[in-house]
Every structure is written in C-alpha cells, then in structure tokens.
N, C-alpha and C positions, 0 to 999 in steps of 0.2 A: 741618474736621472736619465731615462730610458729618450728614446727618438721618439715613441708617442705619444710620451708625456710631455716634453718639449712643442708637439705640434697641438697637444689638446691646449695646453697652457696659452701657444701666439693666438689659437681659434677664439681663445675665451678672452684675452684681451683685444683682442683687433677688434670683437663684438664690443665689448664693457666702452671702449672708446669710441665705438662709431654710435652705437645705440641709446648707452646710457649715458655717456661722460656728457652731454648737451644740455641733458635734464636734470645734472642733480639738482643744481640750488633752487627749482623751479619746486622739483618733485619735495627737499627739504620741508622750505617754508610751508608747503601746503599739505603736509604729512602725508601722500598722496602715495596709495600702493598701487603699483604696476601691475596689473594685472596682465594687460597683452605683453610685459616684457616678459612675465613669468608663464606665459603660457609660449612665448620661444625659446624662452630657456628650458621648458620641457619637451619640446620638436627636436631641439638638440641633443635630449639624453641625459640634460644636466639636473631632471629633479627626480632620477631613479640611478644616481650617479655608482652607488655599491651596493646596486637589487641586481642580480642574475640576471642573464638577457630571457629566462624562462618566466620569468614573473614582470617581462614589461621593461625591465630597465637595462642600463648602461655596461652593467659587468665588470665594473672598472677597480682598479685597487685604491685604496686609501693615499698611494702617491699621487694617483690620480688628482682626487678626490681635495687633497691641499693643497695643488696646485691651482685646483678651478677657485677655491675658497681663496686664497690669496688673489686671485688676479682680478676677482669681482671685489673683494674690501677695498684694493687697491684704487676702485673708482667711486664705488658704491658700499658701505657698510651696511647699510641695512639691506642691502639686495643679495649678500653675502648671508648676514645673519636670514633671509626667507631661505636661501637655499638648502644652506646647515642645520636647521631648526626644522625643516622640511623632509630632509633626508634621514638624519643623525635619528631624530626621534622619535616622529609620527610613523613613517613608513617602515625604517629600521624597525622597531616594535611590535608592529604587526609581522612582518615578516618574518622576524625570529620567532615571536610567541603566539603570532596567533595559529590555528587550526587550519588543514590543508583549503578546505572550503573556504573560510574566511580570508588565508592568504587569496586566491585565484580571485575574489570576490572585489577584493579592496587595493592589490598592491598593486596588479596593473597600472589600476586608473590613479593609483597616485603616484605613480614611475613614470607615466607619462604628462602626467603636470595638467591632468583634464579636474583633476579635486584638491585641491590643498588641505592639508594634512596638518592638526592642532596635536601639542601634548600638553596634558594638564598635571602637575605636579604640586605648584605653591598655591597656595590657599594664604588666608590675611594673618593666617598666624601660625603656619608652617609654612615656611620660607628656607632656610637653612636646617632647619628641624623638620628636617622629609617625615619623622616617626608619627608626629604631631598631626597628621592628617583626620579631620572633620569628616570631609564627606562620606557618604556611608551607599553602600549599595545593599542590599536587603534582596533573600531570596521571596521569589512571587510565584507560585506553581511555575511555571516550566522556565522564568526569566528572571530579573534583577529590578528591583527600583532603585535611583541613584536620588540622592537629595544633599545639597552642600552648595558650596560657591569656589570655587578657583581662580585666583588673580594672573592678573600680567603673566596671560599665554598668549603667546606668537599665533596667529593666525585665526583666535577666535572669531572675528569678524568676518573673516575672509576664505574661512577651511569649510568642506565637507563634512570631515570626518574628525574625530578625535580619538587620543589614547588617554583614557580618564585613571587616575589611580584613588583608589577608593578605599574604606575602611570598611571590610567583612565580618569582622569579629571586634566587639567593646573594648575599651581599654587603650592600653599605649603600645601593647607590642609589635613592633615591626613586622610579626611572622601573621599580624590579623587584616593585613593591606592586599588587594588584588588590582589585577589594572583587567581595564573595561575597554572595548571599540566603540563607541557610541558615536551616530552620526548625529551633526550637528541642525539637522533641518527636523530631529525625532520630537514628538510632543514633550512638553515637557521644559526644554532645552531654551536656554535666554540668554542672546550676547548685554551683557553688563555695560559697565562705563569701559570707553575708550581713554586710554590714557592718553594725556600730551607730555610725551618724554623732552628728555632735553637730546638727545641724537638718537639714532636709528630710528627718524622719526618717519620714514616711508614702510618702514615694518609694520602691518599693524598687530597691535597689542590691546586685548582688553581681557574683562575678564565672562567668567561662565556661568549660568547659575541653575543649579538644578534642581527641578520640585518636581518630586514623582513621575521621573523621567523613567519608562518603562525601556527595558533592553531585552531579548532572548538573551537565551542559554548560551549559544554560543558567540555573545559579546563578550565572556570571560576570556581572557588572553594566559593561557596556557593554564597552571593550577591556583586554586585558589589560595591566597595566603603569600602567594610566593611575585607581588606586584611590588613591592620594596627591592626585593632581592632582584627582579627585574630591572627595574629603576636604576639603581646604580650599574648597572651590565653595559644599559644604554648609555649612558651619562658617562661611562670612558670613551667610547666613541665621540659623543657629543662634546667632548672636551675638546679633544685631538682637533676638533671642527672651529670650534672657537680659537684655539691657538692659530690654525691657520688664516683665520678672518686677522685675527690680530695682526699677524704679520704681514699680512694685506694693506691695514690700514697704515701700521709702522713706516712701511715700505711707499706708501702713497704718499706720506709727508716728509719723510727723508727726500723723496722724488721732488717735492713742490720745492723744499728747503735747500739744494742742491741749484735748482734752474734760478732760486728768486736772487740766492748767495752770487750767481754769477752774471747776472744783469741789474742788480742796485749798486748802485755807487755814492760814497760816501770819501771825504778829503782826496776827492780827486783819484777813486781807482775805487775798481769793485769790491765788494765786502768780504767776498771770496778768498783775497788777498790776503787779506787778515787772519792772523794767525788765530785769533780769539774764536772766529769763525770755523777753520780748518778743522780746531778740535774737537767743536762740537759734531759737525759734520762726520770726522774720523769716529767718535763715538759714538752716534747714533750708526751708522754703516756697519758697524760690528756688533752691537747690541741686535738690529734686525737680524744678521746673517746669524750668530746663535742663536737665535728663537727660529729662524729657521730649520738651521739645522736641529735641531733640540723638536723640534715639529717634525720632521721629515726621521729621525728615527722614531719618533712614538708610533707614525704610520707605517714604518719596516713595522715595528713587532705587532704591530694588529694585522696586518696584511699575513706576517708567518704565523697567524693562528696563537699567539700567548698575551698571556696576561699582560695588562696596561694600566691599572689602576697607579702605578708607582708612577711611569713617564707621563701617563697622559693628566696626572694633576699639574706633575713639573713643567710638560709642555705650557699649559694652560695659563700657568700661575706666571712661568716668568715672560712667554708671550704678552697676556696682558698686559701685563705692568711694564714694559718696554714700549708696547705702541701708544700707551699713556704719558710714559716718559719723552719718546721721539717725537709725538704731537705739540706737546709742550716748547722742548728745544725749537721745532718747529716756528713757534710759534713766536718764540724769541727773538727767532733771525730774520723774521719777517717786521721784528719791529711793532708800531703802531698797527700798522697794516695788516697784522697777522691777529688782531683783534677785531678786524671787520671781516664781514661775510663777502666783501668782492676776493677777497684769497679762500682758496679752501683750507687749509691748514686747522681755521678754527673748526671747522666741521668733523675734521680727521680725531683733532681734541674731543670734541663731543662724541663721537662714536667709540672711541676708544673706551672710554669711561665705563661703559655697557661690559666691557667683558672682563673686566674685574669685579664683574658683579652675577651675571648669569651664569646661570648651571654650575653654580656652586662660585659663592665667595671666594675671594684671593685669602681669605681668614681661614674657609674650608677645605681649598688644597690645601694650606700648610699644615693641618691637623692629618688630613688625607695621607702625606705624604711621611707626617713624624711616623704616623703609625704603623704604615709599611714599611720603614727601618727599624722598628724597634719590633715589629712583629707582632702588634698586637691585631 
C-alpha cells in the first residue's frame, strides 16, 4: 500500500468517524438517505473515484477505490453501497460505453456528485437470469421507446440518470439486449415501490417503471445488441467494489467485537481472557485479512488492465460470506447485547447479508468461478 493510498484511507476514515458514525443508528431506523453527506463525498472526489480527471473524476486506482469503500463500510454499509453503485455501475458504464458527446454531457456531473446515478438490470422475473430481460426498447423515428419494469434499483428514487438494460430484439438471446442512458426526469419514467429492507437501509432502493418513455438515438450506449456483454463487464468491477464493502463491514464488526471483549466482564475477568473468545477473534481477524488480500489482488489485476472475471467473483464470493460470518460471530461475542440495537454488531450483520445477494448471488459467483476454471 502506497503512502498516497494510506493518506486517502485515513482521510476517509476521519470523515466517516466524524460525520457519519454519530448518525448511523438514526439514519438506519428512518431509512434516511443522507443526500447532504453524499454531496460532500462528491466534493471530496469520492463520487468519481475511478473516472479520469479529464472527465471531472479523481483519476484514482482501484486500490484507492477499495480502500475508500472499506473505510466507509466499516462505519455505514449503506453509504458505502451508494458510493460503490454510483461509481462502478452507472458512472463507469456511461464512461466506458457512451459516445464522446454523451460522456462529456453526463460523466462530469456524475463524477462531481451533482447528480446520482442508477443502474437498471434486475427485473421481477430476471434476477440471476439477466438474459430473461423483458423491458423493451423499440426504435421510433430518430429515437427509442422503452417499456417495462426494473426492480431493486439502487438510487431509483434519488438519482438523476440511469443506465437501463433493455431488449431490442424479441426472444431470449442475450445478443438482443442493449444498454440505454435514461434521464430519470424523462416523460414516461415513474418511481415505483420503495423497498423496506432488512439492512443497507439508508441506500435508496426502489423500482423503476417505463411507459412509452422516449429517448434520443444517442441514448444507446455502444452498439445495439451489446448491452448484455457490457453489463457483464461492468459487473466485474462492481463485484470488486462489493468485495471491498464486505471487507469493511467485516472489519467494523471485528473491531466492535474486540472492543467489547476487552471491557465485558464475566466470572471476575474480561471475556477477552477466555480461550473461547480469543479463538473466535483470531479466526475472524484471519478471515478479514484473507478477504482483504483477495480483494486487493482483484484490484491490482483491474489496475493492470487484465481480465478479472475469475478473481472478481472469487473476491466477491469470499469477502461477502466472510462479512456475514464475522458479523454473526461478533453478535455471539456480545451475547444478548449483540441482539439489541444499542450495539452496532446487529446492523453489521443485517448489512452484510445483502453482499451475498447483490451484483450476483454467491451461487452465481460459484457458477462463474467454475466456468472459468473449466474453460467454458
């Protein structure tokens, strides 16, 4: 880790502890999206971390990116998810596949945090089976008309623009799917149900409904029929970000467990003196470090410009499952208090579970890993 990355990590850690930590419980209970904090993160360059300075971004590496997400995740997983989804999915998709005019028009505003981006792949009947997308985009004169529904969309209710994956050719062939840039204030776009989630509650999640939504010809990102391929490429980087978020949640839970074990007394001494607790903490710390190293390796491969299909899925799978396991053990160490909201570990547990589901479930990651190993 370079001095520059260490300084970046410390800056984000100080900000998270001072400006986010005091509000975590209140925001979580109210499912409140802290737009003012997100705007400040934009001013710090954290809403355009991996976007080049030419387009208004911070021009940082993926190693910077994962360090930032770990620090945010260790304090408030939902806010880390906001930063990850905005950077990896929407902003990066437009930057990678939009025309020069589209990139100039949208990426600087997204990278500054002046507007927030959403990314719409999932549908009621197309989750892990992304090829089953039913939302359609039909040519109409010089533009396109979109119809359909997307659900579980991060920033659907607070975003200014979204990348929407839609079918442009009838059937089930993934090559009949394309990607479109859709301003969320466009006629025909409606925000549907806001999800009342178990965890990651401050992260805005809702459905998007498209009813004869008209967009211009330039709304098509890349070539027609390349949307599915684009989405899979975008998800490779996205999975690294979820791995980093998972490491942050796991580290937050571990830190809380260590602190509690050093002050909680039973049978005349602190519980950190008992071998049963020490072994739990040792296993937890080892798992967190292993997840961090795997995630750093994935980030290094991404920074080197190499294909990361295998390593990003491995990092996401392992780190997400470690986050759930470590958070659960942290609750066990806290005993009855761990099951109460007066202590932070129950929230880490709730937040961690989404990491095994979003951007490809653990089961999908295992399929991807096996296919890469076999060479399919």
